[in-house]
C-alpha positions as CSV (number, residue, x, y, z in Angstrom):
1,M,3.9,39.9,37.2
2,L,6.9,37.9,36.0
3,K,8.8,41.1,35.1
4,Q,8.6,42.0,38.8
5,C,9.7,38.6,40.0
6,R,13.5,38.9,39.3
7,A,15.0,37.1,42.2
8,K,15.6,33.4,42.0
9,S,13.5,32.8,45.1
10,L,11.4,29.7,45.6
11,P,8.0,31.5,45.1
12,C,9.3,33.0,41.8
13,L,10.5,29.6,40.6
14,L,7.3,27.9,41.5
15,L,5.3,30.6,39.8
16,A,7.3,30.3,36.6
17,A,7.0,26.5,36.6
18,F,3.2,26.7,37.2
19,L,2.7,29.2,34.4
20,G,4.8,27.1,32.1
21,V,2.8,24.0,32.8
22,S,-0.4,25.9,32.4
23,S,0.7,27.1,28.9
24,S,1.6,23.5,28.0
25,L,-1.8,22.2,29.0
26,A,-3.6,25.1,27.3
27,A,-1.8,24.3,24.1
28,F,-3.3,20.7,24.2
29,G,-6.7,22.0,25.1
30,A,-8.8,21.3,28.3
31,D,-8.0,17.6,28.2
32,A,-4.3,16.9,27.8
33,P,-3.5,13.8,25.7
34,F,-2.8,10.5,27.5
35,A,0.2,9.7,25.2
36,S,3.1,11.6,23.8
37,A,4.1,11.4,20.2
38,F,6.4,8.5,19.3
39,D,10.1,9.4,19.1
40,K,11.2,7.3,16.2
41,A,14.7,5.7,16.0
42,R,16.0,3.6,13.1
43,T,14.5,0.2,14.3
44,S,12.4,1.3,17.2
45,S,10.3,4.1,18.7
46,A,9.3,5.2,22.2
47,R,6.6,7.2,23.8
48,L,5.1,8.0,27.2
49,L,1.6,6.8,28.3
50,A,-0.5,8.2,31.1
51,G,-3.0,6.2,33.1
52,G,-5.1,7.1,36.2
53,R,-4.4,8.3,39.6
54,D,-4.7,6.1,42.7
55,K,-6.1,6.9,46.2
56,E,-2.6,7.7,47.4
57,G,-2.2,10.4,44.8
58,L,0.3,8.5,42.6
59,Y,-0.1,8.6,38.8
60,A,0.2,5.4,36.8
61,A,2.2,5.9,33.6
62,G,4.4,3.9,31.3
63,V,7.3,4.0,28.8
64,E,6.4,2.1,25.7
65,I,9.2,0.9,23.4
66,D,7.9,-0.3,20.1
67,L,10.3,-2.6,18.3
68,D,10.6,-3.5,14.6
69,P,10.4,-7.2,13.8
70,N,13.4,-9.3,14.8
71,T,14.6,-6.5,17.2
72,V,15.3,-6.8,20.9
73,T,15.8,-4.4,23.8
74,Y,17.2,-5.1,27.2
75,W,16.3,-5.6,30.9
76,R,17.9,-3.7,33.8
77,Q,20.8,-6.2,33.9
78,P,21.2,-7.7,30.4
79,G,24.0,-10.1,31.3
80,D,27.0,-10.9,29.0
81,A,26.1,-8.2,26.5
82,G,23.5,-5.5,25.8
83,S,22.8,-2.1,27.4
84,P,20.0,-1.5,30.0
85,P,17.6,1.3,29.5
86,V,18.5,4.6,31.3
87,F,15.6,6.8,32.4
88,D,16.3,10.5,33.2
89,F,13.2,12.3,34.6
90,S,15.1,15.3,36.0
91,R,13.5,17.9,33.8
92,S,9.9,16.9,34.8
93,V,7.7,19.6,36.4
94,N,6.1,19.1,39.8
95,V,7.4,15.5,40.1
96,A,8.9,14.3,43.4
97,S,9.8,10.8,42.3
98,V,9.4,8.3,39.5
99,E,9.6,4.5,40.2
100,V,10.4,2.5,37.1
101,L,9.1,-1.1,37.1
102,Y,10.4,-3.9,34.8
103,P,8.2,-6.6,33.4
104,G,9.8,-10.1,33.7
105,P,12.3,-10.6,30.9
106,K,13.3,-13.6,28.9
107,H,16.7,-15.1,28.1
108,M,17.7,-14.7,24.5
109,D,20.7,-16.0,22.4
110,E,22.4,-13.0,20.8
111,A,25.3,-14.1,18.6
112,G,26.4,-16.7,21.1
113,S,25.8,-14.5,24.2
114,I,22.9,-15.1,26.5
115,V,21.1,-11.8,27.4
116,A,18.1,-10.8,29.3
117,G,15.5,-8.6,27.6
118,Y,12.5,-8.4,25.4
119,D,11.9,-9.4,21.8
120,A,8.5,-7.8,21.4
121,N,7.0,-4.4,22.3
122,V,7.3,-3.6,26.0
123,I,5.8,-1.1,28.4
124,F,7.8,-0.2,31.6
125,P,5.2,0.8,34.2
126,L,5.9,4.0,36.2
127,R,4.6,5.2,39.5
128,V,4.8,9.0,39.6
129,A,4.6,11.0,42.8
130,P,3.8,14.7,42.4
131,R,5.4,17.3,44.6
132,D,2.2,19.3,44.9
133,P,-0.9,17.1,44.5
134,K,-3.0,20.1,43.5
135,A,-0.6,21.4,40.8
136,P,-0.2,20.3,37.1
137,V,2.3,17.6,36.3
138,V,4.5,17.4,33.2
139,L,6.5,14.2,32.9
140,D,9.7,14.8,30.9
141,L,12.0,11.9,30.0
142,A,15.4,11.5,28.3
143,L,15.6,7.8,27.5
144,D,18.7,6.0,26.4
145,Y,18.2,2.4,25.3
146,A,19.5,-0.2,22.7
147,A,17.5,-1.7,19.9
148,C,19.4,-4.7,18.4
149,G,18.6,-6.7,15.3
150,K,21.2,-7.7,12.7
151,I,23.2,-4.8,14.2
152,C,22.9,-3.2,17.6
153,L,22.0,0.5,17.6
154,P,21.9,2.9,20.5
155,A,18.7,4.9,20.6
156,R,17.7,8.1,22.4
157,A,14.3,9.5,22.9
158,R,13.2,12.8,24.3
159,L,9.6,12.6,25.5
160,S,7.3,15.0,27.3
161,L,3.7,14.5,28.5
162,P,1.4,16.8,30.5
163,F,-0.9,14.7,32.7
164,A,-4.6,15.3,32.3
165,A,-6.4,16.6,35.3
166,G,-9.2,14.1,34.8
167,G,-10.9,11.8,32.4
168,A,-10.4,8.1,31.7
169,S,-7.2,7.1,29.9
170,P,-7.5,4.8,26.9
171,F,-4.1,3.3,27.9
172,A,-5.0,2.4,31.5
173,G,-5.7,-1.2,30.5
174,Q,-2.3,-1.6,28.7
175,I,-0.4,-0.1,31.7
176,A,-2.3,-2.5,34.1
177,Q,-1.4,-5.5,31.9
178,A,2.3,-4.4,31.9
179,L,2.1,-4.0,35.7
180,A,0.8,-7.6,36.0
181,L,4.0,-8.8,34.3
182,V,6.2,-7.2,36.9
183,P,7.6,-9.9,39.3
184,K,6.1,-9.7,42.8
185,K,8.6,-8.6,45.4
186,V,8.7,-11.1,48.2
187,A,9.6,-10.4,51.9
188,P,12.5,-12.4,53.4
189,A,10.2,-14.5,55.6
190,E,8.1,-15.6,52.6
191,A,11.2,-16.1,50.5
192,K,12.3,-18.9,52.8
193,S,9.3,-20.9,51.8
194,L,9.9,-20.3,48.1
195,F,13.5,-21.2,47.6
196,A,16.5,-22.9,49.2
197,L,20.0,-21.6,48.4
198,T,23.1,-23.8,49.3
199,R,26.7,-23.5,48.5
200,R,28.3,-26.1,46.2
201,E,31.5,-27.6,47.5
202,D,32.6,-29.0,44.2
203,K,33.1,-25.6,42.5
204,P,34.5,-22.3,43.8
205,N,31.9,-19.5,44.5
206,A,29.0,-21.6,43.2
207,W,25.6,-22.2,44.7
208,R,22.5,-24.3,44.0
209,L,19.0,-22.7,44.1
210,T,16.0,-24.9,44.4
211,Y,12.5,-23.5,44.0
212,L,10.1,-24.8,46.7
213,G,6.9,-22.9,45.7
214,Q,3.8,-24.0,43.7
215,G,4.1,-24.7,40.1
216,K,7.4,-25.2,38.2
217,A,10.3,-22.7,37.9
218,R,10.9,-21.8,34.2
219,D,13.8,-19.4,34.4
220,L,16.0,-17.5,36.8
221,F,17.6,-14.0,36.6
222,A,20.3,-13.2,39.2
223,E,21.8,-9.8,39.9
224,T,24.7,-8.6,42.1
225,P,26.3,-5.2,42.5
226,E,29.2,-4.6,40.1
227,P,31.9,-5.5,39.6
228,L,30.6,-8.9,40.5
229,F,28.3,-10.9,38.2
230,L,26.2,-14.0,38.8
231,D,26.1,-16.5,36.0
232,S,23.0,-18.7,36.2
233,A,22.0,-21.9,34.4
234,R,19.5,-24.7,35.0
235,S,21.1,-27.6,36.8
236,A,21.9,-30.8,35.0
237,D,19.2,-32.7,36.9
238,G,16.6,-30.0,35.9
239,E,15.5,-29.6,39.6
240,G,17.1,-26.3,40.2
241,F,19.6,-23.6,39.1
242,D,23.3,-23.3,39.4
243,L,24.8,-19.9,40.3
244,T,28.4,-19.0,39.8
245,L,29.9,-15.7,41.0
246,V,32.4,-14.1,38.7
247,S,33.9,-10.6,38.4
248,S,32.8,-8.6,35.3
249,C,36.2,-6.9,35.2
250,C,38.6,-9.7,35.8
251,G,36.8,-13.0,35.1
252,A,37.0,-14.5,38.6
253,A,35.8,-13.5,42.1
254,K,37.9,-13.9,45.2
255,P,38.2,-17.5,46.5
256,R,35.5,-18.5,48.8
257,Q,33.6,-15.2,48.7
258,S,30.7,-14.8,51.0
259,G,28.2,-12.2,52.2
260,V,27.4,-11.0,48.7
261,A,23.9,-9.5,48.3
262,A,21.9,-10.8,45.4
263,T,18.5,-10.1,43.8
264,L,16.9,-13.3,42.4
265,T,14.0,-13.1,40.0
266,I,12.3,-16.5,39.4
267,M,9.9,-17.0,36.6
268,T,7.4,-19.8,37.2
269,D,4.3,-21.1,35.6
270,V,2.1,-19.5,38.4
271,G,3.8,-16.1,38.3
272,A,7.1,-14.3,38.8
273,F,8.8,-13.5,42.1
274,E,11.7,-11.2,43.0
275,M,13.5,-11.7,46.3
276,Q,16.7,-10.6,48.1
277,A,19.3,-13.2,49.1
278,V,22.8,-13.3,50.6
279,L,25.4,-15.7,49.1
280,E,27.2,-17.2,52.1
């Protein structure tokens, strides 16, 4: 049949992809595994995990990075140093989209630079939407990340995992635990009841953020589009956080800059929240 399907038409391409996926699943038996093999780097390793499928047809999955002792890896915006992980799912089969979620990070001192990341094994939860809900799915990932101990080493993993058509995943609980660590996204109306953001007049391009919600704020992670960067630190009185806008390329932002979009992730002792703000 394939010998007669010479044209690069959509039916031919779909047929080839389907047969390729079927061969991959057959190679693993009737029940595909729920985890890929670890791709080992010098001080770390990575693999894909598969969980269940929800009522909307989305697959739960995860990227696990296993770190050697005294090794760290980084969040999506590490800060002064470090490299964020880069996820490339473009070679996946029958995948419409993959949403990567980030568990709440921690601030770490790395040779005098304060970075945001993880100093223990981490699972990045994934929400995978298939193109055709009735066809097999193979998740293929080219992952670039950094694993830093005494020296900082770039790492690259190439991972592939056919999703099982059924059965209970032994990793569903681990993926759910990682998902519970992802900060809750808060709508603008709710955000107004959780924090107050005011410009400081004693310092250029500086703001004070005060947490108004339940519990106590433990840490803050602030993000802005490049080339701008938000430096954050707990205020001297311990009642809030000070934000200073700088340029990652030149060291200083324009005088009296305003209208800058920011993503604020607040870690509290009753949970973590992610909200959008505008620095006026």
